[in-house]
C-alpha positions as CSV (number, residue, x, y, z in Angstrom):
1,M,0.0,0.0,0.2
2,C,1.1,3.5,-1.1
3,L,0.6,6.8,1.3
4,G,0.1,9.9,0.5
5,I,2.3,12.3,2.7
6,P,1.5,16.1,2.9
7,M,4.7,18.0,2.5
8,Q,5.4,21.7,2.3
9,V,8.0,23.2,-0.5
10,V,10.5,25.3,1.6
11,E,13.0,25.6,-1.4
12,V,12.8,25.2,-5.3
13,A,15.5,23.1,-6.7
14,G,15.8,23.7,-10.6
15,T,12.7,23.0,-12.6
16,S,11.5,19.8,-11.5
17,A,12.4,19.5,-8.3
18,A,12.1,21.0,-4.5
19,W,13.0,20.4,-1.3
20,C,10.2,20.0,1.0
21,T,9.6,19.1,5.0
22,G,6.9,17.0,6.6
23,R,6.3,14.4,9.2
24,N,9.4,12.5,7.9
25,G,11.7,15.3,7.7
26,R,13.0,17.3,4.8
27,S,13.5,15.3,1.1
28,L,13.8,16.1,-2.3
29,V,10.6,16.0,-4.3
30,D,9.9,15.2,-7.8
31,M,7.6,18.0,-9.2
32,T,7.2,16.7,-12.5
33,L,3.7,15.9,-12.1
34,V,2.7,19.1,-10.5
35,G,4.9,22.0,-12.0
36,P,6.9,24.0,-10.8
37,Q,5.5,25.4,-7.1
38,V,6.6,28.4,-4.8
39,P,7.9,27.9,-1.1
40,G,5.1,27.5,1.3
41,T,2.9,25.4,-1.4
42,W,1.5,22.2,0.3
43,L,1.8,19.0,-1.7
44,L,0.7,15.5,-1.3
45,T,3.4,13.1,-2.3
46,F,4.1,9.8,-2.8
47,V,7.4,7.4,-2.9
48,G,9.3,11.0,-3.5
49,S,7.0,12.4,-6.3
50,A,4.5,15.4,-5.9
51,R,0.9,14.0,-7.2
52,E,-1.3,17.0,-6.6
53,V,-1.2,20.5,-4.7
54,M,-3.3,20.9,-1.5
55,A,-4.9,23.3,0.7
56,E,-3.0,23.9,4.2
57,E,-6.6,22.7,5.9
58,A,-6.2,19.4,3.9
59,A,-2.7,18.6,4.7
60,A,-3.9,18.9,8.3
61,R,-6.5,16.2,7.7
62,V,-4.1,14.2,6.0
63,D,-1.7,14.4,8.9
64,A,-4.1,13.6,11.5
65,A,-5.1,10.7,9.8
66,L,-1.9,9.2,9.5
67,D,-1.2,10.0,13.3
68,A,-4.5,8.2,14.0
69,L,-3.1,5.1,11.6
70,N,-0.2,5.0,13.6
71,A,-2.2,5.3,17.0
72,V,-4.2,2.1,15.9
73,L,-1.2,0.5,14.8
74,E,0.2,1.1,18.6
75,G,-3.2,-0.4,19.8
76,D,-4.7,3.4,21.0
77,T,-8.3,3.9,19.4
78,A,-9.5,6.4,21.7
79,S,-8.9,9.6,19.5
80,I,-9.8,8.2,16.0
81,D,-13.2,9.6,15.9
82,A,-11.2,13.4,16.3
83,A,-8.7,12.4,13.6
84,F,-11.6,11.4,11.2
85,A,-14.2,14.3,12.3
86,D,-14.5,15.0,8.7
87,L,-16.1,11.6,8.3
88,V,-17.8,10.3,11.4
89,S,-21.2,12.2,11.3
90,R,-22.0,11.8,7.7
91,E,-23.3,9.5,5.4
92,P,-21.2,8.3,2.6
93,T,-21.8,9.5,-0.7
94,L,-20.8,8.3,-4.2
95,P,-18.9,10.7,-6.3
96,E,-21.4,12.3,-8.9
97,H,-20.1,10.3,-11.9
98,L,-20.9,6.9,-10.1
99,R,-24.5,7.7,-9.0
100,P,-27.3,5.9,-10.7
101,S,-29.5,8.1,-12.6
102,G,-33.4,8.6,-11.2
103,E,-34.3,6.9,-8.1
104,K,-32.1,5.0,-5.4
105,G,-30.9,1.9,-6.9
106,S,-31.8,2.3,-10.4
107,D,-30.1,1.0,-13.7
108,P,-27.7,3.6,-14.6
109,F,-27.9,2.3,-18.2
110,S,-30.8,3.3,-20.5
111,A,-32.6,0.3,-22.6
112,E,-30.7,2.1,-25.6
113,E,-27.5,2.1,-24.2
114,K,-27.7,-1.6,-23.5
115,G,-29.1,-2.6,-26.9
116,S,-25.9,-0.8,-28.4
117,D,-23.1,-2.1,-26.4
118,P,-22.0,-5.3,-27.2
119,F,-20.9,-6.2,-23.6
120,F,-24.9,-6.1,-22.7
121,R,-25.8,-7.7,-25.8
122,N,-23.9,-10.6,-24.6
123,Q,-24.6,-10.8,-21.3
124,G,-27.7,-13.6,-21.9
125,E,-24.9,-16.1,-23.9
126,M,-22.5,-15.9,-20.7
127,T,-24.9,-18.0,-18.6
């Protein structure tokens, strides 16, 4: 499993790298996917590469979640709700592109879409 680690740019190092600091100290981060960033910018990094620019508040939430993960691995589950406060008191929702059209539980594909798609036409043959 690969975990994203929030890091803050502290010094630009050429056109495609920057020195950043985060929970594991200072390291050189590849900026190829996000482009050049100014010092102070927060990034979500994976294995030494910045994958996205993020707000400071989002970086704090990710760090809190990582702290909670470390606590659980050490057997402490007391503060897990606080670490995931943005998730605890809400119902999970699907992203818009995954929500079915129409009523809850309805088929997201119209009969017309099914009729023109070889995947759906061949489903009866596979049983």
